[in-house]
C-alpha positions as CSV (number, residue, x, y, z in Angstrom):
1,M,-6.9,-89.3,3.1
2,G,-6.6,-86.2,5.3
3,E,-7.7,-82.7,4.8
4,P,-5.7,-80.4,2.5
5,N,-3.2,-78.1,4.1
6,A,-4.6,-74.6,5.1
7,A,-1.6,-72.8,3.3
8,P,-3.2,-72.7,-0.3
9,F,-6.1,-70.6,1.2
10,I,-4.0,-67.4,1.3
11,D,-3.8,-64.6,-1.3
12,S,-1.7,-61.6,-0.4
13,A,-4.0,-59.2,-2.4
14,D,-7.1,-60.5,-0.7
15,E,-5.4,-60.3,2.8
16,T,-4.4,-56.7,2.1
17,F,-8.0,-55.9,1.1
18,F,-9.4,-57.7,4.3
19,A,-6.9,-55.7,6.4
20,A,-8.4,-52.6,4.9
21,V,-11.9,-53.6,5.6
22,V,-10.9,-54.5,9.3
23,R,-9.3,-51.0,9.6
24,V,-12.4,-49.2,8.3
25,F,-14.7,-50.9,10.7
26,G,-12.2,-50.7,13.4
27,A,-11.9,-46.9,13.1
28,L,-15.7,-46.2,13.4
29,R,-16.7,-43.9,16.2
30,G,-20.2,-43.7,17.7
31,A,-22.1,-40.4,17.6
32,S,-21.3,-38.7,20.8
33,A,-24.9,-37.7,21.5
34,A,-26.0,-41.4,21.5
35,V,-23.1,-42.5,23.5
36,A,-23.8,-39.7,26.1
37,R,-27.5,-40.9,26.3
38,V,-26.3,-44.4,27.0
39,D,-23.9,-43.1,29.7
40,A,-26.7,-40.9,31.3
41,R,-28.7,-44.0,32.2
42,L,-25.8,-46.0,33.8
43,G,-26.8,-44.8,37.2
44,T,-30.3,-46.3,36.8
45,V,-28.7,-49.5,35.2
46,A,-26.3,-49.8,38.1
47,A,-29.1,-49.7,40.8
48,E,-31.2,-52.2,38.9
49,L,-28.3,-54.6,38.6
50,A,-27.5,-54.1,42.3
51,R,-31.2,-55.0,43.2
52,R,-31.0,-58.1,41.0
53,A,-27.5,-59.1,42.4
54,R,-29.0,-59.1,46.0
55,R,-31.3,-62.0,44.9
56,R,-28.5,-63.9,43.2
57,R,-25.5,-63.2,45.5
58,A,-25.0,-66.9,46.5
59,R,-24.3,-67.8,42.8
60,F,-21.6,-65.1,42.1
61,D,-18.7,-66.8,43.7
62,L,-19.6,-70.1,42.1
63,F,-19.6,-68.3,38.7
64,L,-16.2,-67.0,39.3
65,R,-14.8,-70.3,40.3
66,E,-16.3,-71.9,37.2
67,A,-15.1,-69.2,34.7
68,P,-12.3,-70.3,32.3
69,P,-9.1,-68.6,33.6
70,A,-8.6,-66.7,30.2
71,H,-11.8,-64.8,30.9
72,A,-11.6,-64.5,34.7
73,A,-10.7,-60.8,34.4
74,D,-13.6,-60.1,32.2
75,L,-16.0,-61.9,34.6
76,A,-14.6,-60.0,37.6
77,L,-15.4,-56.8,35.8
78,A,-18.8,-58.0,34.9
79,L,-19.5,-59.1,38.5
80,K,-18.5,-55.5,39.7
81,A,-21.0,-54.1,37.3
82,Q,-23.7,-56.8,38.2
83,Q,-23.3,-55.6,41.9
84,G,-23.9,-51.9,41.0
85,S,-20.6,-50.4,40.1
86,E,-21.2,-47.6,37.8
87,S,-17.5,-47.3,36.9
88,A,-17.4,-51.0,35.9
89,L,-20.5,-50.3,33.6
90,V,-18.6,-47.3,32.1
91,E,-15.5,-49.7,31.3
92,I,-17.9,-52.3,29.8
93,R,-19.5,-49.7,27.7
94,S,-16.1,-48.4,26.5
95,R,-15.1,-51.9,25.5
96,L,-18.3,-52.8,23.8
97,E,-19.1,-49.6,22.0
98,P,-16.8,-50.5,19.0
99,V,-18.3,-54.0,18.9
100,V,-21.8,-52.7,18.8
101,L,-21.1,-50.0,16.2
102,K,-19.3,-52.6,13.9
103,R,-22.3,-54.9,14.1
104,I,-24.8,-52.1,13.2
105,Y,-22.8,-51.2,10.1
106,A,-21.9,-54.7,9.1
107,Y,-25.7,-55.3,9.0
108,G,-26.2,-52.4,6.9
109,L,-28.2,-50.5,9.5
110,G,-25.9,-47.4,9.9
111,W,-28.8,-45.1,8.8
112,N,-30.3,-45.8,12.2
113,E,-27.1,-45.7,14.4
114,A,-28.2,-43.5,17.1
115,D,-31.4,-45.4,17.9
116,L,-29.8,-48.7,17.6
117,V,-26.8,-47.9,19.8
118,E,-29.2,-47.2,22.6
119,L,-31.5,-50.3,21.9
120,V,-28.5,-52.6,21.8
121,F,-27.0,-51.3,25.0
122,A,-30.3,-51.6,26.7
123,R,-30.3,-55.3,25.7
124,L,-26.7,-55.7,26.9
125,W,-27.5,-54.3,30.3
126,D,-30.5,-56.5,30.5
127,K,-28.5,-59.6,29.7
128,L,-25.3,-58.7,31.7
129,A,-26.4,-60.6,34.7
130,T,-26.4,-63.8,32.6
131,Y,-22.6,-63.3,31.6
132,R,-20.7,-66.2,33.1
133,G,-17.1,-65.7,31.7
134,Q,-17.4,-68.6,29.3
135,S,-16.3,-66.3,26.4
136,S,-14.6,-62.9,26.4
137,L,-16.9,-59.8,27.0
138,R,-16.1,-58.8,23.5
139,T,-17.3,-62.1,22.0
140,W,-20.4,-62.1,24.4
141,G,-21.2,-58.5,23.4
142,A,-20.9,-59.3,19.8
143,T,-23.4,-62.2,20.1
144,V,-25.9,-60.3,22.2
145,S,-25.7,-57.3,19.7
146,A,-26.2,-59.6,16.7
147,N,-29.3,-61.1,18.3
148,A,-30.7,-57.8,19.3
149,L,-30.2,-56.4,15.8
150,K,-31.7,-59.3,14.1
151,N,-34.7,-59.3,16.3
152,W,-35.2,-55.6,15.6
153,M,-35.0,-56.2,11.9
154,R,-37.6,-58.9,12.2
155,A,-39.9,-57.0,14.4
156,A,-39.8,-53.7,12.3
157,D,-39.3,-55.5,9.0
158,A,-36.4,-53.3,8.4
159,K,-34.1,-54.0,5.6
160,P,-30.3,-53.4,5.3
161,E,-29.5,-50.2,3.5
162,H,-28.5,-50.5,-0.1
163,V,-25.6,-48.3,-1.0
164,P,-24.7,-48.6,-4.7
165,L,-21.0,-47.7,-4.9
166,E,-21.2,-46.9,-8.6
167,A,-23.8,-44.2,-8.0
168,R,-21.7,-42.6,-5.1
169,D,-18.3,-42.6,-6.6
170,G,-17.5,-39.0,-5.8
171,E,-19.1,-39.3,-2.2
172,V,-17.5,-42.5,-1.1
173,R,-14.2,-42.8,-2.9
174,G,-11.1,-42.0,-0.9
175,L,-10.6,-40.6,2.6
176,E,-8.8,-37.5,1.7
177,G,-11.0,-34.9,3.3
178,G,-10.9,-33.5,6.8
179,W,-7.4,-34.7,7.9
180,T,-5.4,-33.0,10.6
181,A,-1.7,-32.2,10.0
182,D,-0.4,-35.2,11.8
183,G,-3.2,-37.6,10.7
184,E,-3.8,-38.7,14.3
185,V,-7.0,-36.9,15.0
186,M,-10.3,-38.0,13.5
187,T,-12.5,-35.1,12.3
188,S,-16.2,-35.4,11.9
189,E,-15.7,-35.4,8.1
190,R,-13.5,-38.4,8.4
191,D,-16.0,-40.1,10.6
192,M,-18.7,-39.5,8.0
193,Q,-16.5,-40.7,5.2
194,L,-15.6,-43.9,7.2
195,K,-19.2,-44.6,7.9
196,R,-20.3,-44.2,4.2
197,M,-17.5,-46.7,3.3
198,A,-18.6,-49.1,5.9
199,R,-22.1,-48.9,4.8
200,A,-21.1,-49.4,1.2
201,L,-18.9,-52.4,2.1
202,A,-21.8,-54.0,4.0
203,S,-24.2,-53.3,1.1
204,V,-21.9,-55.1,-1.5
205,A,-21.4,-58.0,1.0
206,S,-25.2,-58.5,1.4
207,E,-25.4,-58.6,-2.4
208,V,-22.6,-60.9,-3.3
209,L,-22.1,-63.2,-0.2
210,K,-24.3,-65.9,1.5
211,P,-25.4,-64.6,4.9
212,E,-23.3,-67.2,6.7
213,D,-20.1,-66.3,4.8
214,W,-20.5,-62.6,5.6
215,E,-21.2,-63.6,9.2
216,L,-17.9,-65.6,9.2
217,L,-15.9,-62.5,7.9
218,Q,-17.8,-60.4,10.5
219,Q,-16.6,-62.7,13.4
220,Q,-13.1,-61.7,12.4
221,I,-13.8,-58.1,11.6
222,V,-16.0,-57.4,14.6
223,E,-14.6,-59.7,17.2
224,G,-11.1,-60.6,15.8
225,R,-11.9,-64.3,16.5
226,S,-9.1,-66.8,15.8
227,Y,-9.6,-69.9,13.8
228,A,-9.2,-71.9,16.9
229,E,-12.2,-70.1,18.5
230,L,-14.2,-70.3,15.4
231,T,-13.6,-74.1,15.1
232,V,-14.9,-74.6,18.6
233,A,-17.9,-72.2,18.0
234,T,-19.0,-73.7,14.7
235,G,-17.9,-77.2,14.9
236,R,-16.1,-77.0,11.4
237,S,-12.5,-77.7,10.8
238,E,-10.0,-74.9,10.6
239,V,-9.3,-76.0,6.9
240,A,-13.0,-75.8,6.1
241,L,-13.3,-72.4,7.8
242,R,-10.2,-71.2,5.9
243,K,-11.6,-72.2,2.6
244,R,-15.0,-70.5,3.2
245,R,-13.2,-67.4,4.2
246,F,-10.8,-67.6,1.2
247,D,-13.8,-68.0,-1.2
248,A,-16.0,-65.3,0.4
249,L,-13.1,-62.8,0.7
250,K,-12.3,-63.3,-3.0
251,R,-15.9,-62.7,-4.1
252,L,-16.2,-59.6,-2.0
253,R,-12.9,-58.0,-3.2
254,R,-13.7,-58.8,-6.9
255,A,-17.2,-57.0,-6.4
256,V,-15.7,-53.9,-4.7
257,I,-13.1,-53.7,-7.4
258,E,-15.7,-53.9,-10.1
259,R,-17.7,-51.1,-8.6
260,Y,-15.2,-49.1,-6.6
261,G,-11.9,-49.4,-8.4
262,D,-8.7,-51.1,-7.2
263,R,-7.5,-48.3,-5.0
264,F,-9.7,-49.2,-2.0
265,A,-7.1,-51.1,0.1
266,D,-4.2,-48.6,-0.7
267,D,-6.4,-45.6,0.0
268,V,-7.2,-47.0,3.5
269,H,-3.9,-48.0,4.4
270,E,-2.3,-44.7,3.3
271,A,-5.0,-42.6,4.9
272,L,-5.6,-44.0,8.2
273,P,-2.9,-43.5,11.0
274,R,-1.0,-46.6,11.8
275,T,-1.6,-48.2,15.2
């Protein structure tokens, strides 16, 4: 008897909620000072990568030939950076900054955002020479970021931040403050509200979900990975993944409603500008 059809593992209310979670994490912006410090070191990073590239030059063309066609453009960009292109590093930083930020907040570490943005990018630059184009830069960056943050938590014995939603109702609820007239420009107040909401969501997720289930949701929230990609990465069937996601999402939504009220998804979709 074959596996059940994936269709039953869809709930419109849960999907609306999930879309709101994705939009909250997707709208996060890094503190400008931290990003500026990362960019200020790109000249030194480029010089170091160029030095390392001279010792590995014979391998570059081979890597380019072996890369899956779907990621050849990402590999070409990475190779430019590996050979000392500061402009390529700026482009990679721009692409990976949202990924890094989402991981930091999804792990409940937003309280240390500035330091962790720098730490993770230092690790990304150190590992960039190993990028082979076997996955997208976004997926590769998310994996390196996750490993760097997990190692930091172990080394520092740091714990994810606990944000009790019921104790911060007035502070976290809604996104009504700090909007511009057309809703297109994100103010510092909106940034703070979104970050509080992301921290709160991560806190609830850490309480009610198994780590592997929150990780599955993160792979879609942070990386936008498809079921086809997740099937290859995990070795699980699409139906099994859909069921795990369905169950995890329902638990998370129920917990958020219990502590936060049932307006979360509506507030997010009404407040954030459509893209």
